Structures are given as C-alpha cells and as structure tokens.
C-alpha positions as CSV (number, residue, x, y, z in Angstrom):
1,M,0.0,0.0,0.0
2,S,1.5,3.4,-1.0
3,A,2.0,6.1,1.6
4,K,-0.8,8.2,0.1
5,N,-3.3,5.4,0.6
6,V,-2.5,5.1,4.3
7,T,-5.4,6.7,6.1
8,P,-6.7,6.6,9.7
9,E,-9.7,4.6,8.4
10,R,-7.4,2.0,6.7
11,N,-5.3,1.8,9.9
12,I,-8.4,1.0,11.9
13,E,-9.5,-1.6,9.3
14,T,-6.0,-3.2,9.5
15,L,-6.0,-3.1,13.3
16,N,-9.5,-4.7,13.5
17,A,-8.5,-7.4,11.1
18,N,-5.4,-8.2,13.1
19,L,-7.5,-8.3,16.3
20,Q,-9.8,-10.9,14.6
21,K,-6.7,-13.0,13.7
22,I,-5.5,-12.8,17.3
23,E,-8.8,-14.1,18.5
24,A,-8.6,-17.1,16.1
25,L,-4.9,-17.7,17.1
26,T,-5.8,-17.5,20.7
27,Q,-8.3,-20.4,20.2
28,R,-5.6,-22.4,18.5
29,L,-3.3,-21.7,21.5
30,V,-5.9,-22.9,24.0
31,N,-6.3,-26.1,22.0
32,A,-2.6,-26.7,21.8
33,L,-2.1,-26.1,25.5
34,A,-5.0,-28.5,26.2
35,A,-3.2,-31.2,24.3
36,Q,0.1,-30.9,26.0
37,R,2.0,-34.0,27.2
38,D,1.8,-35.0,30.8
39,K,4.2,-33.0,32.9
40,S,6.3,-34.4,35.7
41,P,6.7,-31.7,38.3
42,A,10.2,-33.1,39.0
43,L,11.3,-32.1,35.5
44,E,9.8,-28.6,35.6
45,G,11.9,-27.2,38.5
46,P,13.8,-28.1,41.7
47,G,12.0,-29.9,44.6
48,Q,10.3,-28.0,47.4
49,D,13.1,-29.0,49.8
50,L,15.5,-26.6,48.0
51,Y,13.2,-23.7,48.7
52,A,12.8,-24.9,52.3
53,K,16.6,-25.1,52.7
54,A,17.0,-21.5,51.4
55,A,14.2,-20.2,53.6
56,A,15.6,-21.9,56.7
57,A,19.1,-20.5,56.0
58,Y,17.6,-17.0,55.6
59,L,15.6,-17.3,58.8
60,S,18.6,-18.6,60.6
61,E,20.6,-15.6,59.3
62,M,17.9,-13.3,60.6
63,M,18.0,-14.8,64.1
64,T,21.8,-15.1,64.4
65,N,22.9,-12.0,62.4
66,P,20.0,-9.6,62.2
67,S,22.3,-6.6,61.6
68,K,23.5,-8.1,58.3
69,I,19.9,-8.6,57.0
70,I,18.9,-5.1,58.1
71,E,21.9,-3.7,56.4
72,Q,21.0,-5.4,53.2
73,Q,17.4,-4.3,53.4
74,V,18.3,-0.7,54.3
75,S,20.7,-0.6,51.4
76,Y,18.1,-1.8,48.9
77,W,15.3,0.4,50.1
78,G,17.6,3.4,50.4
79,K,18.7,2.9,46.8
80,S,15.1,2.5,45.6
81,L,14.0,5.6,47.5
82,K,16.9,7.6,46.2
83,H,16.1,6.5,42.7
84,W,12.5,7.4,43.0
85,V,13.3,10.9,44.4
86,A,15.9,11.5,41.6
87,A,13.3,10.5,39.0
88,Q,10.8,13.0,40.4
89,E,13.3,15.8,40.7
90,S,14.4,15.2,37.1
91,L,10.9,15.4,35.8
92,A,10.2,18.5,37.8
93,K,13.3,20.2,36.3
94,G,12.2,19.2,32.8
95,Q,14.8,16.5,32.5
96,M,13.7,13.2,31.1
97,V,15.7,10.8,33.3
98,P,18.0,11.0,36.3
99,E,21.6,9.9,36.3
100,D,21.8,6.3,35.2
101,P,24.7,4.4,36.9
102,T,23.6,1.0,35.6
103,P,26.1,-1.0,33.6
104,A,25.7,-1.8,29.9
105,D,23.4,-4.8,29.3
106,R,22.5,-6.4,26.0
107,R,18.9,-6.7,27.1
108,F,18.5,-3.0,27.2
109,K,20.0,-1.8,23.9
110,N,17.0,0.4,22.8
111,E,17.9,4.0,23.5
112,M,14.5,4.5,25.2
113,W,15.8,2.4,28.2
114,T,18.1,5.3,28.7
115,T,16.1,8.3,27.5
116,H,12.5,7.6,28.4
117,P,11.5,8.1,32.1
118,Y,9.1,5.1,32.2
119,F,11.5,2.6,30.7
120,N,14.5,3.9,32.4
121,F,12.8,3.8,35.8
122,L,11.8,0.1,35.2
123,K,15.3,-0.8,34.0
124,Q,17.1,0.8,36.9
125,Q,14.7,-0.6,39.5
126,Y,14.9,-4.1,38.0
127,L,18.7,-4.1,38.0
128,M,18.8,-2.8,41.6
129,S,16.4,-5.5,42.7
130,A,18.4,-8.1,40.9
131,E,21.5,-6.9,42.7
132,A,19.8,-7.0,46.0
133,I,18.6,-10.6,45.5
134,E,22.0,-11.7,44.4
135,N,23.6,-10.1,47.4
136,A,21.1,-11.6,49.8
137,I,21.5,-15.2,48.4
138,G,25.3,-14.9,48.0
139,G,25.7,-13.9,51.7
140,L,23.6,-16.8,53.0
141,E,25.4,-19.1,55.5
142,G,24.3,-22.5,56.7
143,L,23.9,-23.9,53.2
144,K,26.1,-26.7,51.8
145,E,28.1,-25.7,48.8
146,H,26.0,-27.8,46.4
147,D,22.8,-26.3,47.8
148,R,24.2,-22.8,47.6
149,Q,25.1,-23.3,43.9
150,R,21.5,-24.6,43.2
151,V,19.9,-21.7,45.1
152,N,22.0,-19.2,43.2
153,F,21.3,-20.8,39.8
154,F,17.5,-21.1,40.2
155,A,17.3,-17.6,41.8
156,R,19.1,-16.3,38.7
157,Q,16.5,-18.1,36.6
158,I,13.7,-16.2,38.3
159,V,15.5,-12.9,38.2
160,D,16.2,-13.3,34.4
161,L,12.6,-14.2,33.8
162,M,11.4,-11.1,35.5
163,S,13.4,-8.7,33.3
164,P,11.1,-5.9,32.0
165,A,12.4,-6.7,28.5
166,N,10.5,-10.0,28.6
167,F,7.1,-8.4,28.8
168,L,5.2,-6.6,26.0
169,G,4.0,-3.7,28.2
170,S,7.5,-2.8,29.2
171,N,9.5,-3.6,26.1
172,P,10.0,-0.5,23.9
173,D,11.2,-2.4,20.9
174,A,8.1,-4.6,20.9
175,L,5.7,-1.7,21.5
176,E,7.3,0.4,18.7
177,R,7.1,-2.5,16.4
178,A,3.4,-3.1,17.2
179,V,2.6,0.5,16.4
180,Q,4.6,0.6,13.2
181,T,2.8,-2.6,11.9
182,N,-0.7,-1.8,13.1
183,G,-0.5,-4.9,15.3
184,Q,0.7,-7.2,12.6
185,S,3.9,-8.0,14.6
186,L,1.7,-9.2,17.5
187,V,-0.3,-11.4,15.1
188,D,2.9,-12.8,13.6
189,G,4.3,-13.3,17.1
190,L,1.3,-15.2,18.3
191,E,1.4,-17.3,15.2
192,N,5.0,-18.2,16.0
193,L,4.1,-19.0,19.6
194,V,1.2,-21.2,18.6
195,R,3.4,-23.0,16.1
196,D,6.1,-23.7,18.6
197,I,3.6,-25.1,21.2
198,E,1.8,-27.2,18.6
199,T,5.2,-28.6,17.4
200,H,6.3,-29.6,20.9
201,D,3.0,-31.2,22.0
202,G,1.8,-28.4,24.2
203,A,5.2,-27.6,25.7
204,L,7.0,-24.3,25.0
205,A,10.4,-24.4,23.2
206,V,11.4,-21.4,21.1
207,T,12.4,-22.3,17.5
208,L,15.9,-20.8,17.3
209,A,16.5,-21.2,13.6
210,D,14.5,-21.3,10.4
211,P,13.7,-25.0,10.0
212,D,13.3,-24.7,6.2
213,A,16.6,-22.9,5.7
214,F,18.9,-26.0,6.0
215,E,19.0,-29.5,4.7
216,V,21.4,-32.0,6.2
217,G,23.4,-33.2,3.2
218,G,22.1,-30.4,1.1
219,N,23.6,-27.1,2.4
220,I,25.2,-28.4,5.6
221,A,27.1,-31.6,6.3
222,T,28.2,-31.7,2.7
223,T,31.8,-33.0,3.0
224,E,32.2,-35.9,0.5
225,G,32.1,-39.4,2.0
226,A,30.1,-42.5,2.4
227,V,28.6,-44.9,4.9
228,V,30.7,-48.0,4.8
229,F,29.3,-49.9,7.8
230,Q,26.3,-49.8,10.0
231,N,24.7,-51.7,12.9
232,R,21.8,-50.9,15.2
233,M,23.9,-48.3,17.1
234,F,25.7,-46.2,14.5
235,Q,26.6,-45.6,10.9
236,L,30.3,-45.4,10.1
237,I,31.1,-42.7,7.6
238,Q,34.4,-42.7,5.7
239,Y,35.3,-39.3,4.2
240,A,36.9,-39.0,0.8
241,P,40.6,-38.1,0.7
242,T,41.6,-34.7,-0.7
243,S,45.3,-35.5,-1.2
244,A,47.2,-38.2,-3.1
245,R,48.9,-39.5,0.1
246,V,47.6,-39.9,3.6
247,H,48.9,-40.9,7.0
248,K,49.0,-44.7,7.5
249,T,47.1,-44.7,10.8
250,P,43.4,-43.8,10.3
251,L,41.4,-41.5,12.6
252,I,37.9,-42.1,14.1
253,I,35.8,-39.3,15.6
254,F,33.2,-40.3,18.2
255,P,30.8,-37.3,18.5
256,P,28.3,-37.0,21.4
257,W,25.1,-38.9,20.9
258,I,23.1,-36.2,22.7
259,N,23.6,-34.1,19.6
260,K,24.3,-34.9,16.0
261,F,27.8,-35.2,14.5
262,Y,27.4,-32.5,11.8
263,I,28.3,-29.7,14.3
264,L,31.8,-30.7,13.0
265,D,30.7,-30.2,9.3
266,L,28.2,-27.3,9.2
267,K,29.7,-25.7,6.2
268,A,33.0,-25.8,4.3
269,Q,34.5,-22.7,5.9
270,N,34.3,-24.1,9.5
271,S,34.2,-27.8,8.9
272,L,36.6,-29.7,11.1
273,I,35.8,-32.8,9.2
274,K,36.8,-31.3,5.9
275,W,39.9,-29.7,7.4
276,I,41.1,-33.0,8.8
277,T,40.9,-34.6,5.3
278,E,42.9,-31.7,3.9
279,Q,45.7,-32.4,6.4
280,G,46.2,-35.9,5.0
281,F,44.3,-38.1,7.4
282,T,42.0,-41.0,6.6
283,L,38.9,-39.9,8.5
284,F,36.0,-41.9,9.8
285,V,33.1,-40.4,11.8
286,V,30.5,-42.3,13.8
287,S,26.9,-41.1,13.3
288,W,24.9,-42.5,16.2
289,V,21.4,-43.8,16.0
290,N,18.6,-41.6,17.4
291,P,17.0,-44.1,19.7
292,D,13.3,-44.8,20.4
293,A,11.6,-46.9,23.0
294,S,13.0,-50.1,21.5
295,Y,16.4,-49.1,22.8
296,A,15.2,-48.9,26.4
297,D,17.7,-51.5,27.7
298,V,20.8,-50.0,25.9
299,G,23.4,-48.9,28.4
300,I,27.0,-47.9,28.8
301,D,28.2,-51.5,28.0
302,T,26.2,-51.5,24.7
303,Y,27.7,-48.2,23.6
304,I,31.2,-49.4,24.3
305,Q,30.8,-52.9,22.8
306,E,28.5,-52.2,19.8
307,G,29.7,-48.6,19.4
308,F,33.3,-47.8,20.2
309,L,34.8,-51.3,20.0
310,S,32.8,-52.2,16.9
311,A,33.8,-49.0,15.0
312,I,37.5,-49.5,15.9
313,N,37.5,-53.1,14.7
314,E,35.7,-52.1,11.4
315,V,38.1,-49.3,10.7
316,K,41.1,-51.6,11.3
317,A,39.6,-54.1,8.9
318,I,38.8,-51.5,6.2
319,T,42.3,-49.9,6.3
320,A,44.2,-53.1,7.1
321,Q,45.8,-51.5,10.1
322,E,46.5,-52.9,13.5
323,Q,46.0,-49.6,15.3
324,V,43.8,-46.5,14.9
325,N,43.7,-43.0,16.4
326,V,40.5,-41.8,18.1
327,V,38.7,-38.6,19.2
328,G,35.9,-38.4,21.7
329,Y,33.9,-35.2,22.0
330,C,31.9,-34.3,25.1
331,I,29.9,-37.2,26.5
332,A,31.6,-39.5,23.9
333,G,34.9,-38.5,25.4
334,T,33.7,-39.7,28.8
335,L,32.9,-43.2,27.3
336,L,36.0,-43.1,25.3
337,S,37.9,-42.9,28.6
338,A,35.9,-45.9,29.8
339,T,36.6,-47.8,26.5
340,L,40.4,-47.1,26.8
341,A,40.3,-48.3,30.4
342,Y,38.5,-51.5,29.3
343,M,41.0,-52.0,26.5
344,A,43.9,-51.6,28.9
345,R,42.4,-54.1,31.3
346,T,41.8,-56.7,28.4
347,G,45.2,-56.1,26.7
348,D,43.7,-54.6,23.5
349,K,46.3,-52.2,22.0
350,S,44.2,-51.1,19.0
351,V,44.4,-47.4,19.9
352,R,47.6,-45.7,19.1
353,A,46.7,-42.2,20.4
354,A,43.5,-40.6,21.7
355,T,42.2,-37.0,21.7
356,F,39.5,-35.6,23.9
357,F,37.3,-32.6,23.0
358,T,35.7,-30.9,26.1
359,A,35.4,-34.3,27.9
360,L,35.1,-35.2,31.5
361,A,36.3,-38.4,33.1
362,D,36.1,-37.0,36.6
363,F,32.8,-35.5,37.9
364,T,33.9,-34.3,41.3
365,D,33.1,-30.8,40.0
366,P,30.7,-31.1,37.1
367,G,30.3,-27.3,36.7
368,E,27.0,-25.6,36.0
369,M,25.4,-28.9,35.0
370,G,25.7,-29.9,38.7
371,V,22.6,-28.0,39.7
372,F,20.5,-30.6,37.9
373,L,22.4,-33.6,39.5
374,D,20.2,-33.9,42.6
375,E,17.5,-36.3,43.8
376,D,14.6,-34.1,42.6
377,F,15.6,-33.9,38.9
378,L,17.2,-37.4,38.8
379,G,14.0,-38.9,40.3
380,G,12.0,-37.2,37.6
381,I,14.2,-38.4,34.9
382,D,14.1,-42.0,36.3
383,D,10.3,-41.9,36.2
384,E,10.2,-40.4,32.7
385,V,12.5,-43.0,31.1
386,A,10.8,-45.9,33.0
387,R,7.5,-44.7,31.5
388,K,8.8,-43.9,27.9
389,G,11.8,-46.1,27.4
390,Y,14.0,-43.1,26.5
391,L,14.6,-39.5,27.5
392,H,13.2,-37.2,24.9
393,S,15.5,-34.7,23.3
394,F,13.1,-31.9,24.4
395,F,14.3,-32.2,28.0
396,L,18.0,-32.2,27.1
397,Q,17.6,-29.1,24.8
398,R,15.7,-27.2,27.4
399,T,18.2,-28.0,30.1
400,F,21.2,-26.8,28.1
401,S,19.2,-23.7,26.9
402,Y,18.5,-22.6,30.5
403,L,22.2,-22.7,31.3
404,R,22.3,-19.6,29.0
405,A,18.7,-18.5,29.4
406,N,19.0,-14.9,28.3
407,D,20.8,-15.9,25.0
408,L,18.9,-19.1,24.2
409,V,15.5,-18.6,25.7
410,Y,14.4,-15.0,26.4
411,A,16.1,-13.1,23.6
412,P,14.8,-15.6,20.9
413,A,11.4,-15.5,22.5
414,I,11.3,-11.7,22.4
415,R,12.2,-11.7,18.7
416,S,9.8,-14.4,17.8
417,Y,6.8,-13.8,20.0
418,M,6.9,-10.0,20.7
419,M,8.5,-8.7,17.6
420,G,6.9,-11.2,15.3
421,E,10.2,-12.0,13.5
422,A,10.8,-15.2,11.7
423,P,13.6,-17.4,13.2
424,P,17.0,-16.6,11.5
425,A,18.7,-18.8,9.0
426,F,21.5,-19.7,11.4
427,D,23.2,-23.1,10.9
428,L,24.5,-23.5,14.4
429,L,21.1,-22.8,16.0
430,Y,19.5,-25.2,13.5
431,W,21.9,-27.9,14.7
432,N,21.2,-26.9,18.3
433,G,17.5,-27.7,17.8
434,D,18.1,-31.0,15.9
435,G,18.4,-33.0,19.1
436,T,18.5,-36.7,19.9
437,N,17.0,-39.0,22.5
438,L,18.8,-41.0,25.2
439,P,18.0,-44.7,25.9
440,A,16.5,-45.2,29.3
441,R,19.2,-47.4,30.8
442,L,22.0,-45.2,29.4
443,A,20.4,-42.1,30.9
444,R,20.1,-43.7,34.3
445,E,23.7,-45.1,34.2
446,Y,25.3,-42.0,32.9
447,L,23.6,-39.7,35.4
448,H,23.8,-41.9,38.5
449,D,27.0,-44.0,38.0
450,L,29.2,-41.5,36.2
451,C,27.9,-38.0,37.1
452,V,26.7,-38.5,40.7
453,D,28.7,-41.5,42.0
454,N,31.8,-40.7,39.9
455,K,32.5,-44.4,39.5
456,L,34.7,-44.1,36.5
457,S,37.1,-41.7,38.2
458,K,37.0,-43.7,41.5
459,G,37.8,-47.0,39.7
460,T,34.6,-48.7,40.7
461,L,32.7,-48.8,37.3
462,T,32.2,-52.3,36.0
463,V,31.6,-52.8,32.3
464,L,31.5,-56.0,30.4
465,G,32.7,-57.9,33.4
466,E,35.7,-55.7,34.0
467,T,36.2,-53.0,36.7
468,L,37.7,-50.0,35.0
469,D,40.7,-48.1,36.3
470,L,41.7,-44.9,34.5
471,T,45.2,-45.1,35.9
472,E,45.8,-48.2,33.7
473,I,45.5,-46.1,30.5
474,K,48.9,-45.6,29.0
475,T,47.8,-44.4,25.6
476,P,49.2,-41.0,24.5
477,I,46.6,-38.4,25.1
478,C,45.8,-34.9,23.8
479,A,42.9,-33.1,25.5
480,I,41.3,-29.9,24.3
481,A,39.2,-28.0,26.8
482,C,37.5,-24.6,26.5
483,E,38.0,-21.7,28.8
484,T,34.4,-20.6,29.2
485,D,32.7,-24.0,28.7
486,H,29.5,-24.1,30.7
487,I,28.9,-27.8,30.1
488,A,32.3,-29.4,30.7
489,K,34.3,-27.3,33.1
490,W,37.9,-27.1,31.8
491,Q,39.4,-27.6,35.3
492,S,37.5,-30.9,35.6
493,S,38.6,-32.0,32.2
494,F,42.2,-31.3,33.3
495,V,41.7,-33.3,36.6
496,G,40.3,-36.3,34.7
497,L,43.1,-36.3,32.2
498,N,45.6,-36.5,35.0
499,K,44.1,-39.8,36.1
500,M,45.6,-41.4,33.0
501,R,49.3,-42.4,33.0
502,G,50.3,-42.1,29.3
503,S,52.0,-39.0,27.9
504,K,49.6,-36.1,28.1
505,T,49.2,-32.8,26.1
506,F,46.6,-30.3,27.4
507,I,45.4,-27.4,25.2
508,L,43.0,-24.8,26.6
509,S,41.0,-23.0,23.9
510,E,39.4,-19.6,24.4
511,S,35.6,-19.5,24.2
512,G,33.0,-22.1,25.0
513,H,31.8,-25.7,24.4
514,I,31.1,-25.2,20.7
515,A,32.9,-22.1,19.5
516,G,36.1,-23.2,21.2
517,I,36.2,-26.4,19.3
518,V,34.7,-25.3,15.9
519,N,37.4,-22.7,15.6
520,P,39.0,-22.9,12.1
521,P,42.4,-21.2,11.5
522,S,40.9,-19.1,8.7
523,R,38.9,-17.1,11.3
524,N,41.9,-16.2,13.4
525,K,39.4,-15.6,16.2
526,Y,40.0,-17.5,19.4
527,G,43.5,-18.3,20.7
528,H,44.7,-21.1,23.0
529,Y,47.0,-21.9,25.9
530,T,49.6,-24.5,26.3
531,N,52.1,-25.5,29.0
532,A,54.6,-28.3,28.5
533,T,55.3,-28.6,32.2
534,P,53.3,-31.5,33.7
535,M,51.3,-30.3,36.7
536,K,48.5,-31.8,38.7
537,D,46.8,-28.5,39.6
538,P,44.8,-26.7,36.8
539,A,45.3,-23.3,38.4
540,S,49.1,-23.8,38.4
541,W,49.0,-25.1,34.9
542,K,47.0,-22.0,33.7
543,A,49.3,-19.6,35.6
544,G,52.4,-21.0,33.8
545,A,50.7,-21.4,30.4
546,S,51.7,-19.6,27.2
547,F,49.1,-18.0,25.1
548,H,49.0,-18.5,21.3
549,A,46.9,-16.4,18.9
550,G,44.7,-18.4,16.5
551,S,43.2,-21.8,16.4
552,W,44.5,-24.9,18.1
553,W,43.7,-27.0,15.1
554,P,47.2,-26.9,13.5
555,R,48.9,-27.6,16.8
556,W,46.7,-30.7,17.3
557,A,47.3,-31.8,13.7
558,E,51.0,-31.7,14.3
559,W,50.7,-33.7,17.4
560,L,48.4,-36.2,15.7
561,G,50.6,-36.4,12.6
562,R,53.6,-37.6,14.7
563,R,51.5,-40.5,15.9
564,S,49.9,-41.4,12.6
565,G,52.7,-43.2,10.8
566,A,54.3,-42.7,7.4
567,M,52.4,-41.4,4.3
568,V,50.8,-44.0,2.1
569,A,48.6,-43.8,-1.0
570,A,45.1,-42.3,-0.4
571,R,42.5,-45.0,0.3
572,N,39.3,-45.6,-1.5
573,L,36.0,-45.5,0.4
574,G,35.3,-48.9,2.0
575,D,36.6,-52.2,0.7
576,S,35.4,-55.5,-0.8
577,T,33.8,-56.4,2.5
578,H,32.6,-52.9,3.3
579,P,30.9,-51.6,0.2
580,V,29.4,-48.1,0.1
581,I,26.0,-48.3,1.7
582,E,24.9,-44.7,0.9
583,P,26.5,-41.2,0.6
584,A,27.4,-39.2,3.6
585,P,26.0,-37.9,5.9
586,G,23.9,-41.1,5.9
587,S,20.3,-41.8,7.0
588,Y,20.8,-42.2,10.7
589,V,21.5,-38.5,11.1
590,T,18.2,-37.5,9.5
591,A,15.9,-40.3,10.8
592,K,13.1,-39.3,13.2
593,P,12.6,-42.1,15.8
594,I,9.1,-43.5,16.3
595,P,8.2,-43.3,20.0
C-alpha cells in the first residue's frame, strides 16, 4: 500500500482485522495447550526441599545475624527511594531521566531504556532489585556448597525471567514494532508462539532457527564421503581423501550422541571434518542412531561394545591397520575414557593415540550442570525414562538452553513472539535444535553411575565384566578443553586427564563448548593456551601457560601427525567387505525415531 493510501480509516481496518486474527490464534493456542504432554513436576523445577533449605538458611541468618539482614534491606530500600526521588526531581526540572549508573546490558539496547523516564525507571529498578537478590543469596550461611550453587542458579532463573524486557508492556522495541505494523507484529508473534507449542506437543520451546533454511546433506554436512558400515547403534562414515597421500594410521571421531555429528561439518568454511581430510588423514566419523523406545535397555556397555569397539574393529579391517587414532567429543569422550580403560584391562592395543574434546572423566566438580544432579531432577528423569523407554531430546535441549537463558530462551522469545520476527537462518542454531533422545538405561547409568557417583574416576565402574581403572590407560593423550565452557568445566577436564598415565598434552582454547572447538584457522578468532610442564593442579597449569593467537587445530594436527605413521597412497571408500551403503551424511542423522 503506498503512503498516500494510508489513512486513519485504513489503519483502523487493519487493526481490527489483526484483532480478529489474534482471536482465532488464541483459540488455537488454547487447543494446543490442552493437548500438552503429561508434565512431571520433578522435571519442571527443583524440589520444594531446596526452597525450604533456602528459607531456613535465611531465617537462621535473621536470628543469628540480624544486623546483616537489616543492612541489606536498608541498602536496597535506600537505593530504591533515592532512585524514586531522583526521577521525580528530574521530571520537575524538565529533564527526562535522572543519572543512570547501571552497567551496559544487551537486554536494554534500545535508547528508550536510557532516555524515556518510564522505561529507564523500570530498568534501573529491576537491576537494583536483581543486585539485592544476588547479594542476599550470596551472603547466606548455613547452606552446603552444592545447595548454595543450586539456590544461586535457580534464583538467577527467576531474576532473568522477570526482566522488563521480557514483557510486552515494558519492552519499547516490541511496542514500537506493534505501532509501526498496526498490530501485525503481534499477530505474527502469536502465530510463532502457537506453532512452537503445537510442534512440541503443548510444551513451550522457542524455535531458534528457520527449520526450512537448511538441509542436512544439502547445504550443511556436505563433505564428500560414504557410509561403509552400520549396525543398530551407528553408521560409520568414511570421508573422501583430498590429497594423493595420507597418514597410514586412520582417525575415528566419536561425537556426542546427545547431539548430531554435523556440528563438525556445518559448512566448508568451518568444517573440522573437511579440514582434517585436507591435512592428509584418513577420517572416519561415527553417526549415532537416534533411539526410540526399542532401545530402552541399551546402556554404557552397549555403547562401548557395539559402538566404540565395533567402530574401531571395522576401521582396522577397512584400512588393514592394527591400530587407529580416536577422538571423543563431550559425552563420547567420557565413554572413550571408559573404553580405553576397558582395552587396557583386556590387553587390547588397538588405539595408538587418543584425543578428547571438552570431555570429563572425573565429575567431582561437574560445573554448572551440577545444579541438575540432585534427587529431585534425577528422580523425575528416572520416572520419565521408565515410562517412555527413553529420555526425549526436548528435556536435554531445554536443560542446556537454560544454562544460558538470556541468550537461548528469552532473547529468541522476544524476537519471535513479541517482535513477530521469523527465526533466523543460522546453521549453528539449527543444529542446536536438531536433538536426539537417550536410551532409558544409558540415561540412568550416565547420570547416577558417572555424574553423581563418579564411579569411572573412582575406579569402581564395572563394564562387560571388567572393573575399570583410568590409571591403567597408557595411551598418548591430547585433551582440548574450553575456557568458558558451561557444560564441561575445563578444570574438571584437566583433573580427569591426569588420572591417566600415558604421555599427556593439554590445550585450553578460548571461548566455550562449541565455539572453542569449531574454531578454524581461517577465522583467526580465538586463541589457545599450552604448558609443556606437567602439573596436577589446573590453576598452576594456567598460571604458567603460554598464550598463542589463533586456532589450536594446526597444533593438534602436528601432534596427531607424529602419531599417525608414514604417508601412504590415499585410500578408496570402503573395501570389498565394506561396500558403500549410501553417501554421507547417511540416513541415521536425518531419521526421526518412532516413540
């Protein structure tokens, strides 16, 4: 519609039409919510005992140290009153807002948060309240450290939720957009909300990326290769060589099965898979099955026997080699540790060298994930998997998202539901939403035996009739951890590595769990730390470490090359007993399991 055709009457017509659409969408929303899956309270938040512990600690503090509580309250109310008076005085003098001492915050980028008295008052008051809550909780005594961490985490969840940016009536961006579009943004936002709830069976999970913008094997995960073996647990992909000669010893990457392997092959510019082939390595990658209820009794022993050991044996047969090199990423690194311990106990020398990406073998300090490792959540997961036979990917995605709620929950929700924007065409976020399920027994064993009881590190985990001991591993090891990793704390990765007795190389990459690993040299973005001096203490190691600009990939490739043998003629895909089954990335990665 041209500008000259825009009249108040037409605006009213558009607004009324949008209001009718909102009414119809509201009915769809009600229907979608009515059809939601049964909710387990234990999976929706911490148990009531945590709140009781926090309340008891606060009451105890009031009784034993009342001056401290009074000081906190007086400070908060004093700041609030001073802010209120300053706002009134500014308005009386014709000034829009009083002095704003609050720090920069990505949630409040719109200039109206700074220049408009209403929005500025809300922002300042919210940040003062958030600070008061943080101080009150941080100063609580009488709580065990684990309980303190949980109280801090879940209090932060509530504080983040209550940001004025998360509500339509107090978000200037959303209000401006609604006025500019005559309400169309609200219609589009409600449409996005209803679609997400319908997609997730009545539960709310924000769509982070345009689901139609990417095709696995089409415009992502496109490195040339083929599936050359498969069983019920995985497809084995061999990637095509890009050089005439390759290292004699092949390499196998075991990615985590809580996500899909193509995080390492999103696009050519940042594909670790493609880059490895360019360095002259024969590369195999495991693509795990996305399990359904028929996998309910699959556990740690199954993944080791039918996954890790099977893949190693098949690659040895295809390449006619007695040894292979291996990589374990995240949770797969944990079970790779267990596999190496099993192989050490049984005298299997099939692995020449092993690399770990952001992997934990010791869960004494599991980092931020530890807030979920308590009886309330674990009991809820046990009940869920007993009923379903697997843990649905929805729960895993939601858990990881709330570790970074402002970035992965609230900001996308504001854009989608309040601004009415379509999800962006972002390959990393597309992968993040393409989750996988966990078999029931594996979920229980991983959470209870490894994360809570720490049996692998303690030497009490029994697999396939053998009690595993990490100290028996003498395989040369290279471990890459990430400095700001919120899933696998780098200090814990360091501690687990030092349980093993082989030669060890530790590399600490800048950034987090994904960006620190998917960090190609061409970007020259994140650097890394190294320290050749063997130390048992991660703090001492970091203090004495040298910083290197740029990606760790070339340093690792040099380390791996020295342990990969002489150069030989590049290999064809598969062999006479392992014919090509289908092109990479295979069908397991795209299959949708039947519940």
